[in-house]
C-alpha angles and dihedrals in degrees: 000000000000089000090054091050090050091052091049091048090049090050091049092051091048091049092048091049090048092052092049092048091046092051092048094045094049092045087052089050090049094053090041090053091048090050092048091052090049089049091051093050093044091051089049091054090046093053092046092047093052100037109016085213114138092185092054089050089055090052092050094049092042090056090053093051091044093052090049094051097041093048090056090060099038100039105030089106091064091076091053095046102041133044107280096223091055093049093049090047091051090051092053091046090051091050091047092051094048094045089047091055092047091048092051092050093047093051091046090053092240116140119185116170094205093055091047092051093048091046094051091049092050091049088052092051091049091051093044093053096040103048099058089047092054086056100042093045089066090081092054092052102039136056113247091252090059099044096091092053091046091052089052091052092050091047091052092050094048091047090051092050091050088052100040101034099073091040092052092047091049092050093049100042093058099061100021106035130230094284092060091046090052089051094047092048090049090053092051091050091051090053089049090053091052092050092050090049091061096043122109113218120178112246121226120222092247094064115101132185090239140354116270089236122019094196118137092244091055092049090050090048091054091051092045091052090065093054092044089053095050091045093053096043097083101205092045093050092050092045088050090054091050090047089053090056091048094050090042086062102030102054098052093045091068100024096048122354102055095038090050091046092052094043092050100042106022102032094154095043106063090156086080090069094047094051100045095043090047089052090063091056091047089054090052092051094048092047093049094046102040121349100060093055094045093045092050090051094049102034106018127240097285096052091042092057092048091048089050093056090047094048093048093052095039091055091057093044090048092050091053092049091046092056090050088057101039099035124183093309096070108053095156093053092047092047094049096044095038091051092055093046095048091046085056089052092050091050091049093051092056092046086061101039097044094052098040089046091052092051091048094052095047100041100043118085115244095248091063103027100106093041090053092050092045095045092051090050092047095050093051092046100052093067095058096091091048089051091053092051094047095046090047090055092048091046093051094045101042110008136268094278091060091049089054091048094049095046093044093050091051089058092045088055087056089060090054093046093048092049090057096045109099094191092057097041094046093059093041088056094054117102117240093258092058093044093064104119089339093147090057091052095046101035108024092155089064090067099040093259136117121237091261096052124097129212111216120223 
């Protein structure tokens, strides 16, 4: 009896430690994300101030996004091969070093385009390696029964950083200038690095201090293994295809279609853009904090995901229809209605990502977990530029409202496709206990194992 109590006490201490480490690691990720967004915006102001060239600014920011997305695909294996805390720490140290150099140059009044471009790319690589790891490490820190709640917490924090980061940067740049913002963001990143250094993260047996062979072919093989795994795990591959459609539509809506709509039809009322885009982030935060859990309880995970796809697409379609009705002469009506509709879209997006992310973390074996997370993120990210080009053509040819309708309908079709896909719905229907390493049991060939082999966590 005493032995049983000792085991339970041990388990409780381990769980409590895991929760504390999870909270600290995700808080560090939140402040690191805020700092990175401030760095990006401060660099943008710096480039504009020194060159006045909008096109060059687009190239600089595009390189940062490209480095972020490509590093998720090429370097996702690093988090599976090395100790996650060390990798995250190295990423923060890289960001701190780069932001320190940029800060020093900005204060010294020295502007060198080559250094800025290299710095932005390195910041993108740091973010691209770090962010999937902050997600995949959840499974190492939390018991499987607590993974879903932990994913919701992370989603809420990342939604809040997406909402608050640009606001914070805008508030600070006005009175302080971009040099001071670069310095402040650098300081935050340094603090994040210190916090990660003192964290304790459980190490899985597959983590080594170094690869057995650091040859380029071996590194490429490690990266390829992640894509092979996601391609052979049927539900993950199909979810990745749906995610590509969603990001194809989602990115240009806020990067191009809505800003162009406001600039063209409400040129003297730029507050319209701020309010309706902020509403999307508010919807994400509410969904992460409250709605996803309640929806899962009432509807179940499968129906919640399908409802999320439908809500995301319907919000865009509704916004396009609303503009057709209100037109440029009713900015208040469009702002009020558009805010509600885009908040619905934001809520729908998190209903999808929280639940599919939970399934991915639970069902993927530890040796491939970070690669699976990173590969899924990479695949959805590579279509963003194509989405921008396509939506721009539709917008120019037919108007912004038709671009919103077309992109929203594409996402609504995803809801219909997902509802008919038995591979996706079967895994979404599984309870958390049965999801544990379910991909290894169902698709052992995806991970280089036979059906009788086990992958230790």
